[in-house]
C-alpha positions in Angstrom: 0.0 0.5 0.2 2.5 2.3 0.7 5.1 1.6 -2.3 1.3 2.3 -4.0 1.3 5.5 -2.8 4.9 6.3 -3.5 4.3 6.0 -7.1 1.6 7.7 -7.0 3.3 10.7 -5.7 6.3 10.7 -7.7 3.6 10.8 -11.0 2.2 13.8 -9.7 5.2 15.2 -9.0 6.7 14.3 -11.9 3.7 15.4 -14.2 3.5 19.2 -12.3 7.0 19.5 -13.3 6.0 19.0 -16.6 3.6 21.1 -16.4 5.9 23.9 -15.3 8.2 22.6 -17.9 6.0 22.8 -20.5 2.6 25.3 -20.1 -0.7 24.5 -21.8 -2.3 26.5 -24.4 -4.8 27.5 -21.9 -2.4 29.6 -20.7 -1.4 31.6 -23.5 -2.6 35.2 -23.7 -5.2 36.0 -25.6 -4.9 40.0 -25.4 -8.2 41.0 -27.0 -10.4 38.9 -24.7 -8.4 40.5 -22.0 -8.7 44.1 -23.5 -12.6 43.9 -24.6 -13.2 44.2 -21.0 -11.9 47.9 -21.1 -14.2 50.4 -23.3 -11.6 52.9 -23.3 -9.1 50.7 -25.0 -11.6 49.5 -27.7 -9.5 52.1 -30.2 -5.8 49.8 -29.6 -7.6 46.7 -29.5 -9.1 47.0 -32.9 -5.4 48.1 -34.2 -4.0 44.6 -32.2 -7.0 42.3 -33.8 -7.1 43.9 -37.2 -3.2 42.8 -37.8 -0.6 40.0 -36.5 0.1 41.2 -33.4 -2.5 40.1 -31.3 -1.7 36.3 -32.7 2.3 36.8 -31.8 1.4 37.9 -28.3 -0.8 34.1 -27.4 2.8 32.2 -28.5 4.9 34.3 -25.2 4.4 34.9 -22.2 6.4 37.2 -18.9 5.5 40.0 -21.7 4.3 43.8 -20.7 2.0 45.6 -22.6 1.8 49.4 -22.8 -1.9 50.3 -23.7 -3.1 53.8 -25.6 -6.7 55.0 -24.2 -8.4 56.2 -26.8 -8.8 59.5 -25.5 -5.3 59.6 -26.7 -4.6 57.4 -29.3 -6.8 59.6 -31.0 -5.2 62.6 -30.3 -1.2 60.9 -30.8 -0.1 64.1 -33.3 4.1 63.2 -33.7 6.4 64.3 -36.5 6.7 62.4 -39.7 10.0 61.6 -39.9 9.8 59.2 -43.2 7.5 58.3 -45.9 6.2 54.9 -44.8 4.7 53.4 -42.1 3.5 49.4 -40.6 1.5 50.1 -38.3 2.0 46.6 -36.6 5.6 47.5 -36.1 4.4 50.7 -33.8 2.1 48.4 -31.9 5.0 45.9 -31.3 6.7 48.2 -29.8 4.0 48.9 -27.1 5.0 45.5 -26.0 7.6 45.1 -23.7 9.5 41.6 -23.8 9.7 41.3 -20.0 6.7 41.0 -16.9 7.2 44.2 -15.3 4.6 44.6 -11.7 3.8 47.8 -10.2 6.7 46.9 -7.6 9.4 46.4 -10.6 8.5 50.2 -11.6 8.6 51.5 -8.4 13.0 50.0 -8.3 14.0 51.7 -11.8 17.6 52.7 -11.2 17.9 57.1 -11.8 20.1 55.7 -14.8 17.0 54.2 -16.4 16.5 50.8 -17.4 16.2 49.6 -21.7 13.6 47.3 -21.8 13.3 45.0 -25.2 10.2 45.3 -27.3 8.8 43.0 -29.8 9.6 45.4 -32.2 13.4 44.6 -31.8 12.8 41.4 -32.2 11.9 41.9 -36.1 15.4 42.7 -37.3 14.2 45.7 -38.5 15.1 48.1 -36.0 17.9 50.7 -36.1 20.6 49.5 -33.4 18.6 48.9 -30.3 16.3 52.1 -31.1 13.8 49.3 -31.4 14.2 49.2 -27.0 12.5 51.1 -25.0 14.4 53.3 -22.0 12.1 53.2 -18.9 13.0 56.1 -16.6 11.4 58.1 -13.4 11.4 61.7 -13.6 10.0 63.7 -10.9 7.7 60.5 -9.4 6.7 60.2 -13.1 7.4 57.0 -14.7 8.1 57.9 -18.6 9.6 55.5 -21.9 11.0 56.7 -24.9 13.6 55.5 -27.7 17.2 55.4 -26.6 17.7 57.3 -30.0 19.6 60.6 -29.6 15.9 62.6 -30.9 13.4 60.5 -29.6 10.4 61.0 -32.1 7.9 60.6 -29.2 8.0 59.4 -25.3 5.1 58.4 -23.2 4.6 58.3 -19.4 2.5 55.5 -17.6 -0.3 56.1 -16.3 -1.8 53.2 -14.3 -2.0 49.9 -14.2 -5.3 48.0 -15.7 -4.8 44.1 -15.2 -2.0 41.4 -14.3 -1.2 37.7 -14.6 2.1 37.6 -11.8 5.0 36.5 -14.0 3.4 36.1 -17.3 1.5 39.9 -18.3 0.8 42.9 -16.6 -0.8 45.8 -18.7 -0.4 49.4 -18.0 -2.2 52.7 -19.5 0.3 54.9 -21.1 -0.6 58.7 -22.5 0.1 58.5 -25.7 1.0 56.7 -29.0 4.8 55.7 -29.0 6.6 55.6 -32.5 10.0 54.1 -33.0 12.7 56.2 -34.5 12.4 56.3 -38.0 8.5 56.0 -38.6 5.8 58.4 -39.9 2.8 57.7 -37.8 0.5 60.2 -40.3 1.1 58.3 -43.2 -0.6 54.9 -41.6 -4.1 56.1 -41.5 -5.0 53.9 -38.5 -4.7 56.6 -35.8 -6.8 59.1 -37.3 -10.2 59.4 -35.6 -13.4 59.4 -36.8 -15.1 62.3 -37.5 -16.9 62.2 -33.8 -13.8 61.6 -32.0 -13.9 65.1 -31.0 -17.1 66.3 -30.9 -16.8 69.9 -29.3 -21.1 70.1 -28.9 -21.3 66.6 -27.5 -18.3 67.5 -24.9 -20.3 70.5 -23.7 -23.9 68.5 -23.2 -22.3 65.6 -21.6 -20.9 68.2 -19.6 -23.9 69.5 -18.4 -24.6 72.7 -18.0 -23.7 74.5 -21.4 -26.9 73.7 -23.7 -26.6 77.4 -25.0 -23.5 77.3 -25.9 -23.8 74.0 -27.4 -26.6 75.1 -29.3 -25.5 78.0 -30.6 -22.1 76.8 -31.7 -23.6 74.3 -33.6 -26.4 76.5 -35.1 -23.3 79.0 -36.4 -21.3 76.5 -38.0 -18.1 77.7 -35.4 -18.6 74.3 -34.1 -17.7 72.6 -37.1 -14.8 75.4 -37.6 -13.2 74.7 -33.7 -13.1 70.6 -34.3 -11.1 71.2 -37.9 -8.6 73.9 -35.8 -8.0 71.0 -33.3 -4.6 70.3 -35.5 -1.6 72.1 -35.7 -1.5 74.8 -32.8 -4.6 73.0 -31.2 -7.5 75.7 -29.7 -8.3 76.8 -26.1 -11.8 77.7 -25.5 -13.9 79.7 -22.7 -17.9 78.1 -22.6 -20.0 80.9 -20.5 -22.4 78.6 -18.5 -26.5 78.4 -19.5 -26.7 80.6 -16.2 -24.4 83.6 -17.8 -25.8 83.5 -20.6 -29.3 84.2 -18.3 -27.4 86.5 -16.6 -26.9 88.4 -19.5 -28.4 92.3 -19.5 -31.8 93.0 -21.2 -29.9 95.2 -23.5 -26.7 93.0 -24.4 -29.3 91.2 -26.8 -26.9 88.6 -28.2 -29.5 86.3 -29.7 -30.4 89.5 -32.0 -27.2 90.3 -33.6 -27.3 88.8 -37.3 -25.3 85.6 -38.1 -21.9 86.9 -39.1 -21.8 88.9 -35.9 -22.9 86.5 -33.7 -20.5 84.2 -35.1 -17.9 86.6 -34.2 -18.7 86.6 -30.7 -18.3 83.2 -30.3 -15.0 82.9 -32.1 -14.5 86.0 -29.7 -14.1 82.8 -26.9 -11.5 80.9 -28.9 -7.8 80.8 -28.7 -5.9 79.6 -31.3 -3.6 77.6 -29.3 -3.7 74.7 -26.6 -3.3 76.4 -23.3 -3.5 73.9 -19.8 -5.1 75.7 -16.8 -1.6 75.9 -15.7 -0.4 77.4 -18.8 -2.7 80.5 -18.5 -2.2 80.8 -15.0 1.8 81.7 -16.0 0.8 83.5 -19.2 4.1 85.6 -20.4 1.9 88.0 -22.4 -1.6 88.8 -21.2 -3.2 90.2 -24.3 -4.0 87.1 -26.8 -5.6 87.4 -30.5 -8.6 84.9 -30.7 -9.9 83.4 -33.7 -12.4 86.4 -34.0 -9.0 88.3 -34.4 -7.8 86.7 -37.6 -11.3 87.7 -39.3 -10.3 91.1 -38.6 -7.3 92.6 -37.7 -4.3 92.6 -35.4 -5.2 94.1 -32.0 -9.5 94.1 -32.5 -10.7 91.2 -30.2 -8.6 90.0 -28.1 -8.9 89.2 -24.2 -6.6 90.4 -21.6 -6.2 87.2 -19.8 -4.1 87.9 -15.7 -4.3 86.2 -12.7 -6.5 87.8 -9.7 -7.1 86.1 -6.5 -5.5 83.1 -7.0 -8.5 82.7 -10.4 -7.6 83.1 -13.8 -9.3 86.3 -14.6 -10.0 87.2 -18.7 -11.2 91.0 -19.6 -12.8 92.1 -22.9 -13.0 95.5 -22.0 -16.9 95.3 -21.6 -16.9 92.4 -19.4 -14.8 90.6 -16.8 -15.1 87.1 -16.4 -13.4 83.8 -14.7 -13.0 80.5 -15.3 -14.9 78.5 -12.9 -13.9 74.9 -14.0 -12.0 72.5 -16.8 -14.2 70.9 -18.7 -11.6 68.8 -21.0 -8.1 69.2 -22.0 -6.4 66.4 -23.8 -3.8 68.0 -25.8 -4.5 69.8 -28.6 -7.7 70.7 -26.9 -8.6 72.6 -23.7 -12.4 73.8 -22.8 -13.0 76.0 -19.5 -16.1 76.9 -17.9 -16.6 80.9 -17.4 -18.9 83.1 -15.3 -19.8 85.1 -17.9 -20.2 85.6 -21.9 -17.4 87.5 -23.1 -18.7 90.4 -24.6 -16.4 92.3 -27.4 -16.2 96.0 -26.8 -16.0 96.0 -30.5 -19.2 94.8 -30.9 -20.8 95.6 -27.3 -18.8 98.5 -26.4 -21.1 101.2 -27.9 -23.9 100.0 -25.8 -21.9 100.8 -22.9 -21.7 104.8 -23.6 -18.1 103.8 -25.4 -17.4 105.8 -28.6 -21.0 107.8 -28.3 -19.3 111.1 -29.0 -18.1 109.4 -32.4 -21.2 108.0 -32.9 -23.0 111.2 -33.3 -20.2 113.6 -34.8 -22.1 116.1 -37.1 -22.0 115.7 -40.5 -20.9 119.1 -42.5 -23.0 121.9 -41.9 -24.7 120.1 -39.0 -24.5 122.9 -35.9 -26.3 120.2 -33.7 -24.6 118.5 -32.0 -21.3 120.1 -32.2 -20.3 120.1 -28.6 -21.1 115.8 -28.4 -24.3 116.2 -27.1 -25.8 112.5 -27.0 -28.6 112.1 -30.1 -31.1 111.7 -28.2 -30.8 115.5 -26.8 -28.8 116.9 -30.2 -31.9 116.0 -32.2 -34.5 117.6 -29.6 -36.7 120.5 -31.5 -36.0 123.7 -29.6 -38.5 124.1 -27.0 -39.3 127.8 -25.8 -40.3 128.8 -21.9 -42.0 132.0 -20.9 -39.7 134.8 -19.9 -39.4 135.8 -16.1 -41.7 138.9 -14.8 -40.6 142.2 -16.0 -38.2 140.6 -19.1 -39.7 141.0 -22.8 -39.3 137.9 -25.1 -38.3 134.2 -24.9 -35.7 132.3 -23.6 -34.5 129.9 -25.9 -33.9 126.3 -24.2 -30.6 124.5 -24.1 -31.8 121.8 -26.6 -32.7 124.6 -29.3 -29.3 127.0 -28.5 -26.7 126.6 -31.2 -23.8 127.1 -28.8 -19.8 128.3 -29.7 -17.3 129.6 -28.3 -18.9 132.0 -25.0 -22.3 130.9 -25.8 -23.0 129.2 -22.4 -21.3 132.0 -20.6 -23.3 134.4 -22.3 -26.5 132.1 -22.3 -25.8 131.8 -17.7 -25.7 135.6 -17.8 -29.4 135.7 -19.4 -30.4 134.0 -16.1 -28.8 135.2 -13.7 -29.9 138.8 -15.4 -33.4 137.7 -15.0 -33.7 136.8 -11.7 -32.2 140.0 -10.4 -34.6 142.2 -12.2 
């Protein structure tokens, strides 16, 4: 009996050793199945499944995958390096041939650590440029090419999942490009039309229904989505409360279509500024998209830091940023406390430029001293002379004054009182 037990134990031990040395197919990595549990990684998962990379992973163990969430994947803008791109090689560059746990990441030496990627094994990488250099800078874990001029870099965001000693999946904040690649030629990372929908972002953020409808109806939303490329955009969007708080005299909705569009463009800078950049902006006077449609020096915003907040002065109103609605390079959207009214359109309604507005035509004496139009155009009225005075006194509205006319009129009034 004891002999049979020893034989059974020996066979069990041999079986376990064989299992460890030759993992069964059930332990193979099914990366697309793992990533399907994370909707924010659907774009990256689609790229893996439409190339051969997912199959290549199935035959490997002890790997670390750097997955790019959709919100970063669709906004990756990397400088062009060459005329051809193999998106599969770009994805292979995101697979580290080493299992890294969160603990491993926190033990990275100050000098950094060079890690081989799946792309390096293809033989298509120049020198060791198919590897990635993992470094820790200011508490952030960053990866970039060991090339002297790295075409891109990325920061590790968080751990998604891990199967100890088999696979770890971390999210990163941008798509990595191997040295010598041109991502823009691939056609894979360009977002669908709705990937960056300004109107949708505002509606989902809640409290911006008026702004969203105005941007959509005017066509300015489409312009903004086209301006995301290049330097990007920074939009200051008034809340619904801000629109409700507009004085009755500021009839924004009654403006002609072109002027209404100008007001909306006045809320947008043609550069990407995160909140930190706005707080430390060097040149406070910033041109807007409306400036580009007119001339330099017009439709500008004065952006400063006041009492710990970012203040925006239009020359007519002063608003402040109340919260960040969206901030993913190259687009930043901030909520502002008031509708930004440009002085070029609304300045006269508040008394600015009144004199110029009523300057008389040649030969017209009315308004020669810059009287408001409702006074300058009033017909002369006559009042009765005080007792003892003959004739009539013409009211101020009817006097054609020049030189010492005011003094003569005052003397006349004084004499009438004395008499």
